[in-house]
N, C-alpha and C positions, 0 to 999 in steps of 0.2 A: 827118473834119473836124478841122482843127487846133484845139488847145486855146486858149481865150481867155487862159489863164495870167494871171488877174486878180491873182495873188499874186507875179507876176514871179519864179518859182522855177525856170525852165528853166536848166540849167547844162551844162557840158561835163565829160566824164571821159576823160582820156587814159591809155591803157594801151599802152606801147611806141609803135608807129607808128600805132595806131588811135585815133580820136577818136569818142566816143559822146556823144549828147545825152540828157539825162534830166531828169525833174522831181524836184527835190531836196526831200526831206521836211524836212531841217534848215532849209532856206531858207524853206519854207512855215511851219514852226513859229515862225519869227521874227515872223510876222504873226498866226498863229492861236493860238499858245500852246504851252507845253512838251508834247512828245509822247514824251519819253524812256521813260516807263513804260507807254506804250500797248502793248497786246499786239501782237506782230509780225504776226499775221494781220490785225489791223485796220489796221496800217500799209500792208499790201499793198492793202487796200481804199481807203485814203486816197490812195495813189499813183494808183490806177485812176481815182479821181474827179478828181484834179488834171490828169491827162493827157487826160481826156475832158470837161473843163469846156466847155460850149457855151452856157450861159445859158438853156437850156431843160430838157433832161433832167438836166443837172448844173449846179447854181447855187452861188454862194458859201456860201449857208446850209447846203448839204450838206457842204461842206468843214469848216465850223465845227462842225457837229453831230458829226463824227467825233472832234474834239478834246474837245468838251463831254461826250462819252461818259465821259471819265475822272471827271467829277464824280459822275455817277449810276451809273456802271458798267453802264449800259443806255441804250437810246434807243428812241423810238417813231418815229424819222425813217425814211421810205422813201427808198431810194437806187436809182440805176440803174447796175448793174454790167455792164461789158463785158469778158468773158474774152477772152484772146488767141487761143484756139483751141477746137476741139470734138473730142472723142474718141468713137468709136462702136464697138460690136460688131455682128455681122451680124444677130442676132435683133432688136435694136431699130433697127439701121441700115437694114435692108431696107425696113421700112415708112416710114422717114424719106425714103429715096430715092424710094419709091413716091409719097409725098406731093409731093415736089419735082417729079417727073415729071408728076403730075396737075395741079400748079399751073402748069407750063409749058403744058399743054393748055388750061387755063382762061384763061391769059393770051392765048394765040393765038386762042382762041374769042372773047375780048373785043376783039380787034383790036390787041393789044399785041405786043411783042417777047418771045418766050419766053426769049431769052438773058438777059433781065433777072432771071430766076429763077436765081440762082447764089450759092453760098456766098461771103460777103464775108470770112469768117475761115477760116484753114486748118482743114480737116477730115480726120482720119485715121480710116478704118474698118478694123478688124482682124477678119478672119473667124476666130472662135475658138469659136463656140457650136454648131457644126453636127456636129462629129465625135462619133460614138456608140461605145460600147464593145460592138460586136457580137462581135469576136474578142478573146481575151485568153489569157494564159499560153501564148503561142506566139511563136516568132521571126518569124512572118509577120503578127502581129497588127496592127502599124502599117501595113504595106502593104495588108492586106485592109480595114482600117477606112477608110483614105484612099480606096481604090477605091469602097467603098460610099458614102462621103460624096460623092464626085464624081458618082456615078450618081444619088443621091437629089436632089442640089441643083444639078443642071446648069442648070435654068431660073433659079434665084436668082443663081447665079454669073455667068451670061451677062448678067443684068440689072445686076449690080454692075459688070461689065466695061464695059457701056455707060455707066453713070454715071461711071466713072472717066475716060472719054474725053469725055463730054458736058459735064461740069461743071468749071469752074475751081476751084482751091483744094481739090480733093477727091482724096485718095489712098487706095488700098486695099492692105492687107497681105494677101496671099493665104492660103488655108487651109494648114495644116500648118506654120505658122511659130511661133505662140505665142498666149498669152492677152493681150488688149489691155492690161491693166494692167501686166503684166510687160514687154511690149514698150515700153510708155510709160515705165516705170521704167528699163529698160536701154538705151533708144535714143531715143525720141521727145522726152522732156522735156529742157529745158536749164537749168532753175532761173531763169535770166535770159534773156528773149526779146529779139530784135532785129528791127527792121523798117526798111526804106529808105523815107524820106518826104521829099519835096522836096529830094533830093540829099544828105540827111544820114542817119546811122544813129542811130535812136532805140533806147535800151535801157530795159527795164522788166521787172518780175517776170513770169515764166512763170505764166500762170493758164489754167484751162480749166473747162469743164463737160463731162460725159460722159453718154451714154445708158445707163449702167450704174451701179448704186448704189456699186459698189466703185471707182469713179473716185477716191475718197478716198485710195486707196493712195499716190498720188503726193505727198500731203502729207508723207510720210516724207522726201522729197527737197527739202523747203522750197518746194514748188509748191502754191499754193492751188487746189484743185479739188474738185468734188463732183458727185454724180449728179443729173441732172434727167430729166424725162420726155423721150421722143423729140420730143414736140410742142414743148416749151420749147427743146430744143436746135436744132430746125429754125429756130425764130424767132431764136435767137441767131446762127446762122450766116447768116441773112438780114438781119442788122444791127439786130435788136431787142435792147435791153438786158435783162438779167435784173433784174426788179424784186424788191427784197428790203428788209426792215427791217434796220437796223444791228443785228447780232446781239449777244446776250449771249455772253461768252466765259468758259468755265470753265477754270481753270488746273489742270493735273495735274502735281504735283511728283514726280519720280522721284529716288530716292536708292539707294545701295547697288549690289550686283551679284547676279545670279542664282547660286544655289548649284549645286554639282556635280550633274549629272544633270537639271537643270531646263532646259526649252527655251523658246524664244521663244513657242511656241504656248501653253504653260502661262501665260506672262506675259500674253499678249493675252486669254486667257479670263478671267483674273483682273481685268484692266483693264475688260473688257466687263461683267463682273458688277458691278463697283464703280460704273461710270458709269451703268448701267441703274438701279441702286438710287438713285443720286444724282438722276437725272432730267435729261437733257441734250437732250431732243428739241427740234430746231429751233435748237440753240445750236452755236457753235464750241467745240471743246476744243483747248487749246494746251498742249503738254507743255514743261516747263521743269525746272530743277534740275540739280545737278552730276552726277546719275546718268547724264545724257545723254552725258557725256564717254566713258563706257565702253559705250554702247549702239550696236551696229553699225547701219549704215544699213538692212540687210535686216530687222533686228528692228523698227526704226522703221516700215518699210513694212508689216510684218505688223500692227502695232498700228493704223496709219493705215487699212489696208485694211478693218478691221472697224468703222469708224465707224458704218455703218448698223446694225450689230448692237448697238452701245451707244446708238444713237438720235441721235447728233450729226450736224450737217450735215457736219462734217469734224473730223479730229484732226490738228492742224498741228504740225510739228516745225521749228524755226528752222534757218537755215543755219549751219554751223560746219565745223571741220576734217574731221569725219566725212563731211559732205556732199561736200566737195572730194575726199576720198579715194575715194569711190564713183564720182564723175564720172570720175576718172582711171582707176580699175580697169575701168570699163565702156566705156572707149575714147572718151570725149568729147574733142574737140580741145583742145589746151593753151590756145588763145585763149579758148575757152568757160570753162574752169576759172579762168583769170585774171580774166575779166570777172565771173564769179560772186563771187569773193572781193572784188574791188575795189568792185563795185557794192553788195554786201550791207553792207560796212563803211561806205561813203559814206552809205548810206541808213538806218543804224541797224537793219538787219535781221539783223545778225550776232549769234549767241548769245555773250554774255560770261559768264564764270564768276561765279557768285553773283548773277546778275541776278534781280530779283523784279518782274516787270511787275505792273500793277494788273489784277485780274480781277474779274468779277462775283461769282464764288465760286471756291473751290478745294478740292482734296483731294490726298492724297499717298499714296505707296506706297514702302515699303522693299522693293526687289526681292529682297532676301535672304529675305523671308518667303513668297515664291511657292512653291507645291507642285505636284507633278505632277497634271494635271487633264484632264478631258474636259468636253464640254458636251452635254447631252441630257436626255431623249430626243427633244425636238421643238422646242427653242428655243435659239438660240446663246448667250443670256445665262444659261442655267441650268447654271452650272458645277458639276461634281461631282468631288470628289477621286478620284484613281485607285482608291484602296482602297474607295470607296463606290459604284462603278458597279454592281456586282451588286445591291446593296441598292436603288439608284435604279431599276433595271430591275424588280425585284420590286414595288416600290411602284407603278410605272407600271401593271403588269398587274393590280394590285389584290390581290395576295396579302396585303399588309399595309396595305391602304387604310384610313385612319382613318374611322370612322363619321361624324365631323363633316363630312368632305369630301363624303360622300354627301348629308347633310342640307342642305348649302349648295346642292346642285343644280348644282354647277359642271360636272359631267361632260357635261351636255347644254347648259348655258347658254353655254359657250365655243364659239360657233357655228363659227368657222373654225379657230382654232388650239388648240382645247381638247383635253382628254384623249380619246384615241380609243377606249380600252378601259375598260369598266365594271368594277365590283368583283367581278363573278361569274366573271370569266375565271380558269380554273385552269391550272396548269402542264400542258403537253402535250408529246407526242413521237410520232414515227411513223417506221417504217422505209421506205426507198425503195431502188429498184434503179437503178444507173447504171453503164453499161459493164461489166456482169457482176459488180459488187460491191454488197453490201448495206450501207447506211449508216443510222445513226439520227439523225434531225433533231429537235432539241428547241427548245422556247421559249428565246429568248435566243441562238440560233445566229447567228453572224456570217456572213451570206450574201454580203455585199459588203464588201471592204476595198480602199479606193481612195486612192492618193496622187494627189491632184487639186487643182485650184484655184490661182489666183494667190496666195492668202493665204499659203501655206506653200511652194509650189514655187519661189517667188522667193527663198527664204532658204537659202543654201548650208549653214548650220549644221544645220538640221533635216533637210535632204535628205541631207547626208553622214552624219548620225546614223542615218538609215534604212538607208543602204547599209552602214554599219559593223555595225549590228545584224543585218542580213541575213547578212553575212559570218560573224559569230560564230555565228549560228543554224545556218547550213549546216555550219560546222566542227564543231558539236556534234551534227549529225545530225538536226536538226529539219526538219519539212516543214509546209507549210500544210495545213489541214484540207480534205478533198475537196469540201465544200459551199461553200467560200469562193470568190467571184468576185473575183480580185485584179487590180489594174490600176495602171499608172504612166502618168500623163498630165501631164508637166511643162508649165510655162508658157512655156518657150522652149527652143530647141535648145542653148543654152549649158549647160543642166543635163545633157544627154546628154554634152556635151563633158567636163564635169568629173567625171561618174561614170566615164567611160572612162579619164580621166587618173588617177583615184584607184584604178582597178582594181576597182571595186565592181559594175559592170554584171553580170558573170556570176553573182554571188551573189544579186542581186535577181531575175534571171531564173530561177534554180533554185528560188526560192520562188513563182514565178508572177507576179512583178512585171515582166513584159516591157512595153516601150514600146507603148502602144495609140494614141497620138496626142498632138499638141500642142494642147490646148484644154481647155475647162472640164469636159467630160464629166460625171462623176457629180455634181459639185456643182450642176449646173443640171438634173439629171434625165435626162441622156443616158447613164445607166448601162447601157442595153441590157437584153436579156432575161436572166433567169437560165436555167440549164439546165432543160429541160422537166420532168424528174422532180422537181426541187427545187420548181419553181413548183406542180406538182400536189400535192406533199406539204404545202406551206404552206397551200394552199387547202383540201385535204381535211381536214386536222387543225386548221384555223383557228389556225395557229401565229403567235405574236408573235415575229418574228425581227428582226435588227438589221443595220444598216450602220455601218461605222466609216470615216470619210473625213477627209482633211486639208483640208476646205473651210471655208466660212463660213456656210452655210445648212443647216439640218436640219429644216425645216418638214415637217409631215405631208404625205404624198403627193408630195413633191418628188423624192426620190432614186429611188424605185421604188414602184409602187402596192401591191405586196404586202409592203413593208417598213414596219412601223408605228413602229419606234424607230430613230432615227438619231443617231449620236454624232460630234461633232467632236473630232478628236485630232491630235496631232503626227504627222508621217510615221513616226517610229520606232514609235510606239504603234499605228499602222495595221498595220505589219508584225507587231508582237507579237500583235495580236488575230487576224490571219490565221493565226498559228501556234496560238493558243489555240482559235479557232473558236467562242468564246462570250463574251458579256458577263456571263455568270452565274458567272464565277470572279473571284477577287480576285488581280489580277496582282502585288500586293505580296507576298502570302503563299502563293499557290497556284502550283504548277509549270505552266509553259507546255506541257510534254510530257516525253517520255523521250528522252534522248540515245542515241547509238549505243553508248555504254558501259553502257546499262541504268540509268543514274542519272537522277533527275529534274533538269530544267533550269529554272531560275527566271529571271525577267526580269532580276534583278540580275546574273545570270551573263553575260548577253550585252549589257547596256547599255554603250554606248561611253563612255569618259571624255572630259572636256573637252579633254585633251591630244591624244587620238586624233582628235577632231573637228577641232581646230585644225590638226593635221598634214595632214588631208585637205583642209581649206579652202585650205591653202597651194598646192594644185594649181590653184586658180582663177586665171587670169591674163587680162590685157587682150586677148591675141591671140584668145582664145575669142570674146569679144564682137565684135571687129572682123571675124572670119571669118564669124560667123553673121549679122551685120547688114550685110555688104558690099553685098548686093543684096536687101534685105528686101522691096522692092516688086515684084520680078521674078516670083516664083513658079516652079513646076516646069513641065515640058513640057505637062502636062495643063491647067494654068491658062492657059498661053500659047496653047494650041491652041483655046481657046474663041473661036468666031466672034463678032465685035463689030460690029453695025450702027452706022455713024457718022451720027447725025442729032441735031438739036436736041431733037426730041420722040421719045418712046419708041413703038415699034410694038407696041401691046398685042396679045396673043394671046388670042382669045376662049375657046379651049379649055384655057388654062393653069389648073392647080389650085394654082399657087404664086404667080403675079403677076397681079393683077386691078386694073383701074382703079377706085379707090375713089370712093364717091358724095359725098364731103364738099364738093366745090366746084361742084356742078352748076349752081346758080343764083347764082353769086358776083357776076355783073354787076348783079344787081338790088339792091333796097334790103335792108338788114339786117332780120332778123326782129324784129317788135315784141315787147317784153318784156311778158308778161301774167302775172296770177296763175295758179296751177295749180289746176284744179278737177276734181272727180269722179275723182280718181286712185285707183288700186289699188296695193296693196303686192305687188311681184314676189317679194321675199324678205325674211324676217325673220331677221337674223343676229346672232350673239353677238360676243364680244370677239376681238381679234387675228385678224380676217379679213385674210389677206395678199393681195398681188397674185397669188400662186400660186393662191389659191382663186378669185380673180375671173377671172384669165386664165392658165390653166395653160400651162406650156411643154413638158410631157412627152408621154406617150403619148396617142394618140387612140383611144378605145374604138370598136369596130366598131358597137355598137348605140347610139352617141351621135348627136346631130344632125349633128356634124361628120363622124363616120364614115359615116353614111348618105349625106351629101352627096358624099363622096369616092367611095364605092361607086357611086353613081348616075352619077358622071362617069368611070367605068371604071378607078378606081384600086384595085389589089389591096390587101388588108389589109397584106401584107408591105411595101408601098410607102407606107403612110400617112405615114411619117416622124413628126415631132412637131409640136405646135402652134407651138412656137418657130420651126421651120423654115418654117412656112406663114404667117408674119405679113404677107407681102405680098399675101395673099388675104383680103379682108374677109368673104367668104362663109364661109370656114372659121372665122375668128376670132370673128365674132359668134355663131356656133353653139357655139363653145367657151367663151363668156363665162359664168362661174359654173358651169363643167362639171367642176370638180375633184371627184374621187371622195370626197374627205374633207370637203367643205364640208357644213355642216348647216343646213338651213332649218327654223327653229322652227315654221313653219306646218305642217310635217309631223311634228311631235313630235320634231324633232332628228335624224331619220334621215339617214344619210350619202348623198351624191350630189347632183348638180345638178338636182334636181327642185323643183317648186312646186305650189301649188294654184291652178287657174284658178277663182277664187271664184264667178263667176256660174253655171258649170256644175257645180262641185264635182269636176271631174276633176283627177287628178294627172297632170301633164305635165312633160316636160323644160322647164327655164326658158326656153330659146330658143323652144320650141313655144308655150308659154303667152304669151310676149312677142309673138310674131307674131299670135296670136289677139287679144290685147288691141289691137295696132296696127290690125288689121282692124276692130275694134269702135270705134276712135277713142278709146281709153282711155289717158290718160297714166299713167306708172308711177313708183313711188317705191321705193327700197331703204331699209330700216331696219336699223341695225347698232349694235354696242356700242362699246367703247373700241378705240383704235389701228386704225381701219379703214384698210386699204391699206398696211400695213407690208410690208417686203420689197423685192424688186427694183423698179427704176423702169420699170415696164411701161406704155408708152403705150396698149397695147391694153386694159388694164384700164379705161381711161377711154373709149377709142374704142368698144369693144364695148358698154359701158354706154350710150353715146349711141345706137348703132345698134339696141339693144333697145327704145328708146323710153322710157328712164328719164330723167325730167326733173329729179329731185332725189335726193340721198342724204342721209339724216338719221342722224347717228352721234353717239356721245358724244365722240369725238375722232378726228382724222385724222392719218395720216402725211403729212409735209410734201410730198413729191413727188406723191403720188397726189391730194391735195387740189388742188394746182396743176394737175395734168393734167385733173381734172374740169372746173375752170374753163376750161382751154384747149380743151375739147371742148364747151363750152356746157352742161354739166351743173351744176346748182346744188348746192354742198355746204352743208349746214345742220347746226348743232350743237345738241344738247339743252343746256339750261341745267343747271348742277350741281343734283343732286337729282332730276332728271327723266330717265327713260330708258324703254326699251320695257317693262321689267318693272314699273316704278312706274305706267306708263300702262295696264298689263294688255293690251297689244296681242296680238292673235291672228293678225293678217294678213288678217282678213276685213273690216277697216274700210274705209270710204271716206274719203280725205284731201283736204284743200284747203290751199293755202299762199297766204296773202294778205299784201299789203303791197308787192308788186312793181310793180303797175300804177299808172300815172299819177303816179309820184314819181320823184325823181332818185335813181338807184341809188347807194349809197355803201358804202364798205368796212365790214364787220362791223355792218351795220344790223340791228335786230331785225325779225323777221317773225312772222307768226301761223300756227301749225299748227292746223287745225280737224279734229277727229276725229269722224266719224259712225259710231257703232257699229251692229251688226246690228239692235238693237232701236230704232234711230232716234235715240238720245240723242246729244247733241253735247257735245264738250269742247274748249276752246281752251287752247293752251299757247304760250308765247313761245319761239322758237328763234332762234339767232344765225346770220346769213348769213356764211359763211366765204369770201366774196370779200374778200381781205385788203388789197389795195392798189388805188390809183387806176388803175394800168395794167391790173390784172385786171378792173376795172369796164369799161374800154373793150373788152377782149378779149371779155368775156361779152356785151356789147351787140352786138358784131359777129358773134356766133355761135361764137366761138372764136378762139384766138390766130393760127392760120394764116389764118383768114378775114380777120382784122384786117389782117395784113400784105399779103395779096393784094388786098384792097379798096383799101388805100393805094397799092399799085403801079399798079393799074388806073386809079385816079383821077388819078395823076400821070404 
C-alpha cells in the first residue's frame, strides 16, 4: 500500500544515471521537530513509519511519538514495524514452511485459493543447522558428514525444495554453504534496500527479522534486524506488522584500541558482561564514539551477534567508511556501495566523528582495558579472565564452594540454568583404553574443542589468529591431547579460501582441526558423539569435563549431554585448549606441553602478533567472496537431484517421521475459541530461574527411553537414525514429546532432580512430562507452568511455545520473561502471566500439588497488561489469592490471543476476505 505521506516528505535521490525515491527524514523533521540527535536506530524506525503510513496501522501520532522520544528518552507508544525481509535457518524454517503448507490446506478446505498463502516479503532460508560432527580429525570428515546429513535429512530437504518452488519470494540456500548470519553478512544484506513500485525505484534502509536469535549480527553492517519466533516471522512474511513499543536505547561509547594479543572475542565477552550487568533486556543498544573509527566491520558483527547474550533486542552500529569498505571487500556491486553512502548521508544515518546522540542511558568502554577472557561454565555473560578459568572450574564443581552459597539454596532453586553440580563433588580421574593406548581422563578434561558458530568464524582476525597459532604449535612439536574432539566448522566457504591462501590449512589439520562442515555444529548441540571409551569413562567415573568452543551459547545440556561445563573462547584459545587438554591449568603461567626440543612451550610462545595477523588478513580479497557466492542458491549435485513434486499444496506422507501435518488449523473456519477463566488447573512443572528455550524445547540428542525416542522406535526408526530434536521440528508428534525433555531441566516438584519428569498429582506417579500431560488431557485438566526469573531465555524457538500449547498448558506464570518467548506464547494462545514484585513460587510456598484458578478473563474486554487474579487451593483446602500481571503487552497481541494465535488471526482474516 502506498504511503499517505501526510508530511509531504517523499524526495528523489540521483546517483549517476540512477534515480531513487525515498522518504526524507530531514524533510519530515521540518514538520515534526529536530531529530539530529535521535539515535540512528530510531531514525530507521521513523523512516519505516513514514514509508508505511496508512492512517490505520501507522498514523501521524506514531510519527510524532518517535520525535517526542527525545524529551523523555523513552516512550509507551506502540508502533507497527514492517521489516523489508525475513531470514530463516532450517531448524526454525522447516516448521514455518510446515505451517504455511498447513495454512494452504486449511484455505483450500475453507473454499479459498491456497495460492493466497504466500510470502509478501522476501524470505531467505539458509540450511545451516543440520550438519553434525560425526567424523572429525580426518581429511574425509567434510565429505562424510555431508553424506550423513543428506541421508538423515532427505525428507526435510525434499520438503524445502517443494517450498522453494511452491512459494513466491522464498529462496533456499542449500546445505554445505554456510551459516545464515554469515551468509547474510557476506552476501544477502545490502544496508540500503530497493524495491520497484509503480514504475519507480524506492530506496529505504535494509531491515529484517529472523527466526534465529543471532539475526542481530547484521546490525554490525548498519542493518536493523533482530530475532523473532518462527510464529512471528511467518506472520511478518504474510503481511502482518511486527507490533512493538518504541524502545529505550542504551548508548555504548567505545574509545581506544585493543592491546596487542587481545581479540575481538575478548572484547565481545567484556561488552556482554557489562551490558548484562547494566540491564538492557528488551532495549536497543547503539554503539557510538570515535573508537568505532578503528573497529573493523567483522569485530562490529561479532559484538552485534551476541546481543541476545547481553539481553538487548539488537546492538546497532551506524553506517560509516568502515561499512562501505566491507561492502566493497565482500563483492557488493559499486552501485550498491554508492547508494549506501549517498542515502545514509542524505538521511542523517551516517556516523559523524564526535557525534553524541541522545540515549535513554549510556555506558562506555576504553578498549585498551580489555583482557584475554572466556565465558563459562554455563552462561555467556559469565566472563572469566584467562588466568582464572581453572579457579572458576574448581568453584563450579564445588571444591571451594562458599558455605553461604549452599545456605542460599541456589543449587536446586535455579531450576533450568542453575548450577549442575553440588558441593560434594570431588576431583576424579579414570584410565581408559582407546586404540591400544591407555589414557587418563580427569575432571576438567577438554573433550570438545570446536571452532564453530557465526559469532567468530565470520571474523578473519580471530580465524587467522587460530591458524597462525596452529602453525607455531606444529613447528614447536605440539599435538592436541588424544581425548579432545576437535573440529573446524566455518560459517562460509570464504574462510576455507583465505585459510588456503594464507597457507594455514595444513597446520590446522595436523592438530585435528579438519573441516567438518559449513554450519553451526557444536554451538547448537550438533557436536556428535564422543569416542565410546571416552563416553564410558565420563559416565563411569562421573567426571565433570569441559568443552571449549568459539560460539555464543554454553547453556547446560546444549553442547553435549555428558559435558557439564562449557566455555566460550576465541578461535586461537580453542586451539590452545585442545593442546592443553584441560581447563584446570592456567594458560598464562602453565606450559601447554613439551616441544620437540624437550623444552616447555607456553601460550605466549606461540601466540601470533598483531602484525602477523594483519599480514594474514591481507590474503582476504573480493574475488573469494564473488567466487563462493556466484551460485549460492544452486547447491551441489545431491541437492539438485532431490525430486520435487510441483503442486500448490503439499502431499503429506502419513509414515514420515520428519514432516507431519500439524493440528493447529483444524477448525479454523469456525468461530474463534471463547476466552474463559482457567479453573481446576494443575501444575505441570515448577521451575526455577533462567529456564531457557533449550530446556523447554531441546535441539540436541533424542534419548532412546524418552517419549520422543519411544515414538521413533515404534515407527521403525533405529536409534542411530534418531537425528536430533532440531532436525525433526517438522513433526509435532516428536516435538510435543520433546517439550521439557532436556536432561538438565529441574522440576522442583521432584525435589529438583534433573530430567524432564513430573508428578501426576492425582495418582502420585512420577512420569515423563509428556506422559503426565497426556493423562491430564484425558482427564480434562488444564495445566499451568510456574517458573522464576528470565523464563524462555536463549534461542528463538517457536516449538518452545508450540509444544507448550500441545501439552495442554493454558498459562505460564513466571517472575519475568525473555522477549521472544513471551511473544511466542501469546502467538500460540498460551497466556503469559507475571508475578508481582515480592511474590514468587518460593514466597507462596508452592509445592506443585496445588490446584490453581486464574480469574478476570471472562466477560471483560481483554486489554494489555491487565491485572488478573491467581487463586491457589492447597492440599489442605485452604485458599490464597494473589494478583498477577497479564503479559499480553500490545493491542495487536490481544487480537492474536482472542483468535487463538497469531497465525490463526492471519488465516481467519484471509478466509473472511
